[in-house]
C-alpha positions in Angstrom: 30.0 -4.4 4.5 32.2 -4.8 1.4 29.1 -5.4 -0.7 27.5 -2.3 0.6 30.6 -0.3 -0.3 30.6 -1.7 -3.8 26.9 -0.9 -4.2 27.5 2.6 -3.0 30.2 3.0 -5.6 28.0 1.7 -8.3 25.1 4.0 -7.3 27.5 7.0 -7.3 28.9 6.2 -10.7 25.4 5.7 -12.1 24.4 9.0 -10.6 27.3 10.7 -12.3 26.2 9.1 -15.6 22.6 10.2 -15.0 23.7 13.8 -14.5 25.9 13.8 -17.6 23.4 11.9 -19.8 19.7 12.5 -19.1 18.8 9.2 -20.7 20.5 7.4 -17.7 18.1 8.9 -15.2 15.4 6.1 -15.4 18.1 3.5 -14.9 19.5 5.3 -11.9 16.1 5.7 -10.3 15.3 2.0 -10.9 18.5 0.8 -9.3 18.1 3.1 -6.3 14.6 1.9 -5.7 15.7 -1.7 -6.1 18.4 -1.1 -3.5 15.9 0.4 -1.2 13.6 -2.5 -1.7 16.4 -5.0 -0.8 17.1 -3.0 2.4 13.4 -3.0 3.4 13.2 -6.7 2.8 16.1 -7.3 5.2 13.9 -5.5 7.8 11.2 -8.0 7.0 9.1 -5.5 5.0 7.3 -7.0 2.0 7.6 -4.7 -1.0 5.7 -5.6 -4.1 6.1 -2.3 -6.0 9.4 -0.5 -6.4 7.7 2.9 -6.2 6.5 2.1 -2.7 10.1 2.3 -1.5 10.2 6.0 -2.4 6.8 6.7 -0.8 7.6 4.8 2.4 11.0 6.5 2.6 9.4 9.8 3.0 6.7 8.7 5.5 6.7 10.2 9.0 3.7 8.3 10.2 2.5 4.8 9.1 -1.0 3.5 9.8 -1.7 -0.2 9.9 -4.6 -2.2 11.1 -4.4 -4.8 13.9 -2.9 -7.4 11.5 -0.1 -5.1 10.5 -1.5 -4.5 7.0 -0.9 -1.0 5.6 -4.0 0.8 4.7 -5.0 2.5 1.5 -5.2 6.0 3.0 -8.7 5.3 4.4 -7.9 4.8 8.1 -9.7 7.1 10.5 -8.2 8.2 13.8 -10.7 7.3 16.6 -8.7 8.5 19.6 -5.3 9.9 20.5 -3.2 12.5 22.2 -2.7 16.1 21.1 -0.3 18.3 23.1 -0.7 16.0 26.1 -4.5 16.0 26.0 -6.5 12.8 25.3 -9.1 13.1 22.6 -11.6 10.7 21.1 -13.9 10.8 18.0 -16.6 12.6 20.1 -14.3 15.6 20.9 -15.5 18.7 19.2 -13.3 21.4 17.9 -14.7 23.8 20.5 -13.8 21.4 23.3 -10.4 20.8 21.8 -9.7 24.6 21.5 -10.3 24.9 25.3 -8.2 22.0 26.3 -4.9 22.4 24.2 -2.5 25.3 24.0 -3.2 27.9 21.3 0.1 27.3 19.5 -0.7 23.6 19.1 -4.2 24.4 17.9 -2.9 26.9 15.3 -0.5 24.2 14.0 -3.4 21.7 13.7 -5.7 24.2 11.9 -3.0 25.5 9.5 -1.7 22.0 8.7 
């Protein structure tokens, strides 16, 4: 706990320096990402690239194959549930529009 408090103080002080001196921004970003990487490693997440910490920190859904390997944005959903309705890869948009509430459909279509 004491180490985390010290790290928080260091990150705060570097942030203040980064705001005051724009040249300090890359250093602050690198330190913040390295800290995130360490926290992810404690959770047994292997991180090879610091930038991945920022990306994964903003993720709301993570897709992985059966071995647990993260994909390269090429995974296809084959079946699932939308608004309490089971769908598979053969379900057409026409069928889906009849089976789920209009509000859920409008959210899906609008993104």
